[in-house]
KEPA-416143 format. One line per 10 residues: number of its first residue (from 0); their letters; for each residue x, y, z of C-alpha. Coordinates in steps of 0.25 Angstrom, whole numbers. Each point is the difference from the previous one (the first is absolute). Layout:
NUM = a = X,Y,Z | ...;
This chain:
0 = myfltalvla = 57,-9,40 | -8,9,-8 | 5,12,7 | 16,-5,-3 | -6,-2,-15 | -5,13,-1 | 11,6,6 | 9,-7,-10 | -9,4,-12 | 0,14,5;
10 = iislvlwllf = 15,0,1 | 2,-6,-14 | -11,9,-7 | 8,12,7 | 14,-4,-6 | -7,-2,-14 | -6,14,1 | 14,6,4 | 7,-8,-12 | -10,4,-10;
20 = knrnklhldv = -3,12,4 | 1,7,-14 | -10,-9,-6 | -13,6,3 | -10,-9,-7 | 4,-11,10 | -6,7,11 | 8,-8,10 | -3,11,10 | -13,-5,0;
30 = laiiygasal = 4,-14,3 | 8,5,11 | -11,8,6 | -10,-13,-1 | 11,-10,7 | 3,11,11 | -13,3,2 | -3,-16,2 | 12,-1,9 | -5,11,9;
40 = mwlidcifsa = -13,-7,0 | 5,-13,4 | 10,7,10 | -13,6,7 | -7,-15,0 | 12,-6,6 | 1,12,11 | -15,-3,4 | 3,-15,1 | 10,2,9;
50 = akgegflsfe = -8,8,8 | -9,-10,1 | 9,-10,5 | 2,-8,-12 | 14,0,-7 | 5,12,-9 | 2,-9,-11 | -7,-13,-4 | 6,-12,-9 | -13,-7,-3;
60 = pldgwialat = -4,-6,-13 | -11,10,-3 | 11,11,2 | 8,-5,-13 | -14,2,-8 | -2,14,6 | 14,3,-5 | -3,-4,-13 | -13,7,-1 | 8,12,4;
70 = lgsglffwli = 9,-1,-10 | -10,-4,-11 | -9,12,4 | 11,11,0 | 4,-5,-14 | -14,1,-5 | -3,14,5 | 14,5,-5 | -3,-6,-13 | -14,7,-1;
80 = isfilnnkav = 4,13,5 | 13,0,-9 | -9,-3,-11 | -10,11,3 | 12,10,1 | 6,-4,-12 | -14,1,-8 | -3,14,6 | 14,5,-5 | -3,-5,-14;
90 = take = -12,6,-1 | 5,14,7 | 10,-1,-13 | -10,-1,-10;
């Protein structure tokens, strides 16, 4: 479930980045990279789970919390990086 969540978040952030490409201060490219890397990480985890004989996808109660943690941590890192990049641009102008 966490892989599917990360994949949906990566697709949504990619579409947002393509729609608002001219608004550089949003740094939606960073958000797309964060969720894309997250989806890749969870895909590799699913592949190794399937290689061990477990199911490719799991839908346990803990997976919902992992999906929420993926969403929250991705947004948190995006906000931090956007804040740093926007402040760097402001100090470079001065």
